N, C-alpha and C positions, 0 to 999 in steps of 0.2 A: 515804716510802712512796708517794711518785711516782714514785720510780727503777724499782718496781716495776712501777706502773700505765701508765707511759708507753710499754712496748713493745706492750700493748694496745692503746691508744688510737691508737700512729701506725700500726698494723695498720688501721684504722677509714677509711673516707672522712673529712677532715678534718671537715667540717660536721658529721656524726655525732658525731663524737669530741667537737665541741664541746657540742654539746647531752646528751651524755651525760655529759662531765664536769661540766657543771652539776647537773645532776638528780642526781650523786652528793656534791656539794659539800653540796648542799640536805640529799640524807638525813642525811649527818654532822654538819651542824649542827642538823637536827630529832632527830635520836639521841645528842645530846650529846657527840659522837667528831670533831668539831671538832680540840679540844686534840691528839688522837692524830696528826692530819694534819702541824701545823706549830709551829713555836716562835714563841709572840707575842714581836713587840719590845717590849722597852721603853721607855715613853713617850719622846716625842720632842717637846715641845711648839712648835707652828709659826703664828707669826701671819699672815696674808696674805686680803687683800680686807676687813676688817675680821674676818673670822673665825676661830676658834683653833680648829686642827686638833690633834689627839692625838701624829700625826706627819706627814711630809711625803711619804709615799711613797701614791699613790693608784691604784687600779683605772681603766685606760682606758675610755671609751666604745666600745661596741662589742662588748665580751664579754656583758653583761646588756642586752640591746637592749630590755626591755619592763620592767626593773624587778622581775622576778618574784624576786630571788635576792640583794636586798641585805644582808641580815642576815649570810644564808654564808657570803659575800665579805668583810664586815667582819671575821667572826670568823678571817679570815686570818692579821688584823694590820694591813690596809690602814687608812690615817687616814681615807681617806674613797674613797667609790667614785663614779663617775660613771657614769649610767645612760642606753640610750640608743644611737641618736639613734631619738625618736620624731617621728613627723609627724601630721598631722592626720586623715587615715585609716588604715587599717589598709592596706598593701600588701603583695605574697607577695618583691619585690624581682628581682634578675635568675634569669634560666635556670640550673639548676642543670647540673653541677657548678660551683661559683662559689666554694671555697676551694683553693687548693693548698698544703700545705708543701714547703718547701725544706729538708731537715734540713742537707746540705751547707754551707747559709752560713746555719742558725738564720733562717731567712726564710720568711714567709706572702707572698702574693696571696693578694688578695680580691675581689671583685666582688658583695658580697651583694648592694647597691643599697638601703640603707633598711629590711632587710625589717622589718619588725614589727609589734604586733598596735592601733595606732593610741595617741591620748595618752589618751584617754580609757581605755583597759586597762592603760596604764603607771599614771593615775591612781591606779585600782581597787588593782593591786600595791603601791604606794609607799604608799599609805593603810593598810596592811596590815601594813608593816615595823614592826619597834621601834626600830632604829637608835639601839642604846645604845652602840655602841664606836667612831663616827667620823661624820664628816659624808656629804652628799648632794649630788651636782651631776647637774643632768640634761641632757642634749642635746637641743638640737632642729634638725628640720630641716625639709625643705617635700617634700610628695609630687612623685613624677616628673612627672606629667603636669600640674602647676602649671606654667603658663609665668613667668620669672625676672620678669616688670612685674608678678606677680601676689604672687611669691614674700613679699613685706610681710605678705600676708594669711594666710597659710600660719605664719608666724612669730611672729605677733601672737594667732593661734587659742592656739598650743601653749604661748607664755608666758604665758598670762591663765591656762590652765589648770594648769600647773604652778608656779604661782609661789606658792600657799600651802604648797606640800609640800618644795621646793625649798631647800637651804643654797645654793647657788649655780646658774644658769643657764648654759649656753654656745651660744651659735651657732656650729651648724656651717654655715659657707659652704664647707669646703675639701675633701670627701669628692671622688675623681675617678669615683665609680660612679653618680652621677647626672648624666644628662648635661645640660651647661651651668651647674651649679652652682658652679662653681669661677669663673664669670665675673662671679659677685658681687663677687669681690675687686677687680674693676677699680676706680678711685679714688671714680669718680662714684656708683658701681653699691653701692660700702658706704659713701658718705657717706647716702644716701639710705634705704637698709635699717637701718643702726645709730643713724643719726638719728632714725627712725620707733620705732625698739624701744627707744630709750632714754627718750624722751615717754612713752612706755609705761609703762616699768620706774617712774620718776619717779610716775605718777601711781596705779599698782600698791601701789607703795607706800607713799603715803598713802591708800588704800584699806583695805591689810591692817595698815597700823600697823608693816610692819617694810619696812627695805630689804633687799633680796635684788638679791644681785651679779650682776652680767653680765658673761660673755667672750664674747670670740670665738675662734675656734680655725681659724687660717690653714694653707696650704699648702708643704710644703717646697719646691716647685718655681717658687715666685715669685724673679722676678729681683732686682738690687740697687733698681735705680728701684722695682718694685711694691713692696719689703719698704719703702723710704722713704715711697712714698705711702699704703702702711697703716698704717705707725706714726704719721704727720700724722695722717692722720683718726682713727684710734682714741685718739691722745691730745687733738685738738681736741673728740670728741665725748664725753670723760671716761668710756670704758669701765671697768670694776674691774679686768681682766686678760685676759691673751691667752695661750691655748694653742697651742702651736708644739713641735711641728707632727700635721698629718695625716699619710697613706701618701705614696709617692711612686708616680710613673709614668716616673721614672726607671729604665733595666734595665740601665746601665753596669754596676754593680757585680756584676751575674749574667748579663753577656751572654753566656756561653759554656755556661749552664744550658738542659736540654731545654725549661724553662718558661718561657723567656724573653720566650716570645710570647704569654704568656697575659695578654688584658687583666685591667686591675684594680689596686689600688694595694699596693706591695710594702711590708711592713714588718719589724722584727725586725734584729736586727744590720747589715745593708748600709743601712740605713737612716740609720744613730746621726749619722756624721761630716756629712749632708749636713744632717739636722734641728737637729744643736748649731750647727753654722753659722750655719743662718738666724735660730736663736734668738739667736746671741751679736749678730748684727747687728742683729735688733731690739732688744735690750735698751738697744746703741749708740744707738737712735733712739728711742726711747718715753722719756716722763716717766717721772723715778724713781719714783715712786708708783704707778705700775701693774707690778704682778707678774705673773712669767710662769711658767705651769707648763710644763714641760721635759718632751715625750714623742718615743719616737723611738729605737728601738736599745737600751732598757736590757736587757740578760744580766746583769751583775753589779752589785756593789755599786759597784766604780770606776766603772763608767758612772751611777750614778745621781750617785754625787760627782763624778764629770763634770760633769754636767749643771747642777748647782750652782754650780760653778767658773763655770762659763760665764753665769751670771746669772739661774737658774731660783731660785724660793723654794719651788714644791715641784717634784714628779715624778709622771709615771704610766707605768707600762706594760702591755701585754696581750698580744703575743707574745711575750715575757721569761716570762709565766706557763705558756705551751702548752711551751715546750722546757725549762725550769729548775722550775717547780715552785711551789708554795706558799712553801717553804725563802727562796724570792728577797726577797720582802717585809722579812724581818728582816735579811737579808744587805745589802738597799740602806736600812735605817734604819740599822743600825750605820755604816755608810761615811759615813752625813752626819754622823753624829754625831762620829766620828773627825774629819772634813773640820772640823767646828766645834769643835774641841777643839784644831786646829793639828797632827794627828797626821796620818798618811798614810792616805789611803782603800783 
């Protein structure tokens, strides 16, 4: 059915199509029509971060920024859905237009800028979700007008509020669309921020009687030296997992495209090689017990299986959903299943 809807959606502005697509998925879920939209994959139990996932394929952060469509997305067959990025206060994000499709490359450029209704709205939305079919990750960030020296305050604020509701929490320090955010990946700043959050995580675990895993999401544009330093810090601090990677500011794969000069993060097929290479290097440097979620450029089952081969235990996608539709979920689960069984992905 998505093949019929896609030409109409692609005729609309990308952000408007995004909003309409989410509303349509929600309507399908509430009217019991979701099974007609997609073939749900057979279970493929996967354990990571001490959690049991029904399958290893997840919806990446950015699609459902306010956690308002958790059940509708899980109904597509995802083993887990990550919502956000959420910030302490609501913010509009960057000026429109701020999202651009590049169909020739199966890619998207976005400079949304953490547009969201704030963490309190996120908590209200997620609190209403039934969450019967998969796990929930919540992605947290800082407001754009919060200076980096005060960033920990914003992350702590969000961490404390989402902790009771999340199955895992992701610390987003890698979006290219909030000025200065990626500087928090620098070794000393990373050590200070993540160290502060790890202390809070353990205190919250004691307070709530459960330990919620905390992951860190990194950029694909790090140098080898930066990757090594990042792996050292995250390993020493004992984070529960890493998400590799966010979108890229590199335009080499699309240098001749008319939109190559548009500011923002590039996602989709052109990101696959770069994000997978960073993940592979990170896997070689991280302690074996720290799992990685591989994300970036997954548009086929073979892409998903390739991430697993490169060292990921779970995978996520968002842009792939735009170009391939919900059937990509089951395709990826099936490909990973075949890889596990020793067959061809």
